[in-house]
C-alpha positions, 0 to 999 in steps of 0.5 A: 741536899747536895747536888751535882752538875754537868755541862754539855755543848749545843751547836745551833741549838742541837745537843751534841751529847758531849762535855765542856772540852770534847768538841773544842776541835770542831768549834771554830775557835782560835788556838788562843781561845782553846788554850785559854778555855782549857788552861782554866780547867787544867787543875781539874784531875783527869783520871783514866778510867776503864769504862765510859763515864759521865763527869759531874761537878760537885758543889765545891767544883762548881764554885771553884770552876764557875769563872772558867765555865763562864769564860768557856761559854762566852768564847764559844757563843761567838761561834754558834755554840752554847752550854746546857746544864743539868743537875741531880741529887748527889749519890747518897742523897735522898731521891738520888738516882745513883748509889754511892757504890755506883760512883766510878771516880770521885774527888773534891771537884767532880765525880764520874758516873756510869755513862749508860746509866746517865744516858738512860735517865736523859732519854726518859727525861729524868735528867733535863739539860737546859741552856744556861747564860751563866753558872750563878743563874744556873745554880740558883735555878737548880736550888728551886726545881719547882720554879724550873718545872713551872717555867718549862711548863709555861714554855710549852703553852701556846703564846695565846693560851688563856689565863685559865690554862696558866691558873690551872698550871699554877695550881698544879705546881703549888699543890705539888710543892706546897711543902717544898721550896716554892714560896709566894714571892717567887710566884709573884715575881713571874707577874703571870696574868690570871695566876692568883 
């Protein structure tokens, strides 16, 4: 299944709701760092659109601009900013939230979707943004949505949660993804006590 990816910025852990380059003036980074960050993304087409849009990287775009995104993330980290990423099935894929006819703009590297439609999906938690360390780790996580869901649920548990809570959570996730991408080795890698 093809996926699409979006990155937004956080400041002191608070989502700003804007993409990579929209908050550059507020980040406290030097002009040289701004130039370095934007120069790497300059080859990305920047169409003028008649309606508010949310831009998402295609898989090819993510691969091409991975180093640029990581560079950007590294520079802003020194100023209490960080990146969050989200992914979803590309329009036209099974289970996609947008139809191909709803795409406002598309090239090899990116596509634009109606901003209001994306905002609605974010507000009802259909699309979830997670803080990222680097693009490669984020891409691997996106390939295993089951493990990401499992990790989110673990993060919600109290620190002293009994092992029975973890076991019950594991059984629910295994049941939901028994025919999906989750495999026993991935669960074993978590080393969670009480989870068989």
